[in-house]
C-alpha atoms as one frame of an Amber mdcrd trajectory, in Angstrom:
protein
 -27.623 -16.541 -87.851 -29.805 -13.919 -86.079 -31.039 -11.064 -88.261 -29.043
  -8.479 -86.264 -25.808 -10.368 -86.969 -26.656 -10.713 -90.651 -27.321  -6.973
 -90.923 -24.114  -6.108 -89.086 -22.083  -8.579 -91.110 -23.401  -7.283 -94.431
 -22.749  -3.676 -93.390 -19.180  -4.574 -92.475 -18.492  -6.406 -95.694 -19.639
  -3.360 -97.642 -16.790  -1.441 -96.015 -19.081   1.392 -94.930 -19.293   2.701
 -91.379 -21.989   0.478 -89.958 -22.887   2.168 -86.697 -22.805   5.402 -84.715
 -21.506   5.353 -81.133 -24.194   6.525 -78.692 -22.574   5.675 -75.343 -19.601
   4.048 -73.649 -20.459   1.573 -70.911 -17.041   0.625 -69.574 -13.633  -0.227
 -71.026 -14.949  -2.993 -73.275 -18.629  -2.198 -73.895 -20.250   0.429 -76.113
 -23.738   1.131 -77.430 -24.250   1.989 -81.059 -27.156   2.953 -83.269 -27.568
   1.066 -86.478 -30.595   1.263 -88.747 -32.486   3.121 -86.025 -31.844   0.428
 -83.399 -29.568   0.629 -80.374 -27.195  -2.302 -80.030 -24.919  -3.127 -77.108
 -21.486  -4.189 -78.348 -19.013  -6.154 -76.235 -15.526  -5.666 -77.665 -14.290
  -9.067 -78.836 -11.138 -10.806 -77.638 -10.289  -8.337 -74.858 -11.168  -7.894
 -71.213 -10.762  -4.439 -69.704 -10.519  -3.844 -65.958 -13.838  -3.709 -64.137
 -15.041  -0.256 -63.079 -14.495  -1.330 -59.455 -10.805  -1.967 -60.194  -9.907
   1.640 -59.467  -8.401   3.562 -61.125  -7.826   1.139 -64.007 -11.482   0.542
 -64.946 -12.217   4.261 -65.144  -9.041   4.872 -67.132  -9.899   2.132 -69.648
 -13.350   3.664 -70.119 -11.862   7.126 -70.688  -9.366   5.817 -73.236 -12.171
   3.999 -75.076 -14.270   7.187 -75.000 -11.383   9.128 -76.578 -10.805   6.493
 -79.255 -14.502   6.244 -80.194 -16.191   9.474 -79.114 -19.964   9.590 -78.869
 -21.314  10.376 -82.309 -18.395   8.792 -84.160 -18.918   6.231 -86.894 -17.490
   2.735 -86.457 -17.486  -0.479 -88.403 -18.258  -3.692 -86.558 -16.494  -6.928
 -87.396 -19.071  -9.147 -85.696 -17.866 -12.398 -84.149 -20.902 -13.697 -82.229
 -23.611 -12.854 -79.702 -22.815 -13.483 -76.029 -25.000 -15.031 -73.341 -26.298
 -11.564 -72.392 -27.504 -10.895 -75.942 -24.720  -8.426 -76.734 -23.127  -8.298
 -80.155 -19.477  -9.299 -79.781 -17.312  -7.519 -82.344 -14.028  -5.929 -83.186
 -14.701  -2.193 -83.434 -12.951  -0.407 -86.277 -12.630   3.329 -86.917  -9.610
   3.235 -89.163  -7.899   1.372 -86.314  -8.849  -1.879 -84.625  -9.937  -0.330
 -81.309  -9.889  -3.654 -79.439  -6.280  -4.299 -80.395  -5.313  -0.676 -79.666
  -6.696  -0.966 -76.114  -4.488  -4.006 -75.504  -1.484  -2.226 -77.042  -2.159
   0.785 -74.774  -2.278  -1.438 -71.686  -5.953  -0.627 -71.094  -7.181  -4.208
 -71.598  -5.909  -7.766 -71.560  -6.028 -10.222 -74.423  -8.974 -12.411 -73.342
  -7.415 -15.813 -73.890 -10.674 -17.665 -73.348 -12.122 -16.044 -76.501  -9.040
 -15.265 -78.569  -9.898 -17.880 -81.171 -12.403 -15.357 -82.586  -9.583 -12.934
 -83.496  -5.970 -12.968 -84.618  -4.536 -14.616 -81.495  -0.910 -13.836 -82.304
  -1.646 -10.158 -82.937  -3.406  -9.743 -79.578  -0.789 -11.650 -77.574   2.045
  -9.671 -79.179   0.251  -6.378 -78.433  -0.144  -7.441 -74.807   3.521  -8.397
 -74.598   4.574  -4.999 -75.979   2.358  -3.191 -73.444   3.829  -5.316 -70.654
   7.414  -4.578 -71.739   6.624  -0.838 -71.928   4.912  -1.031 -68.492   1.906
   1.008 -69.620  -1.630   1.007 -68.235  -2.449  -2.158 -66.312   1.207  -3.203
 -66.668   2.528  -0.374 -64.472   2.103  -2.898 -61.661   4.742  -5.668 -62.011
   3.012  -8.629 -63.680  -0.085  -6.535 -64.334  -3.121  -5.924 -62.155  -5.546
  -8.657 -61.128  -7.065  -9.937 -64.342 -10.698  -8.828 -64.754 -11.908 -12.441
 -65.044 -10.224 -13.278 -61.719 -11.572 -10.080 -60.143 -15.151 -10.980 -61.184
 -14.766 -14.540 -59.905 -13.537 -13.316 -56.499 -16.611 -11.145 -56.004
């Protein structure tokens, strides 16, 4: 396991806030500072609308910014490192932020990677958001999925 993952994992298991939010990239990416290093974190098991999917991408980013404001402390439940070198993690600040974004209709459960998280919990949150017609579910059936949107570009 890479040293960065070991450090993040040990910080999480201690139950202490492991990182400070320094910026919000988009609806499913943040940067944190931990032990003096900046780390890019891709939120695990979700896929938020792309910034070009207006206005949904911008809205997802704003909701994430409100849930984890710059300067706030978060705990990272690290799952893996992705092909871009980002730490993939569930972000916790008393609430599982990843799951909350799905529940709020600001992100989809990312089925391709759900095996890293509690699959049932994420799918049920998405179903509740769909039934309530919130966020990306205001459009019947939901907006174009981010993975399909990226593929079409």
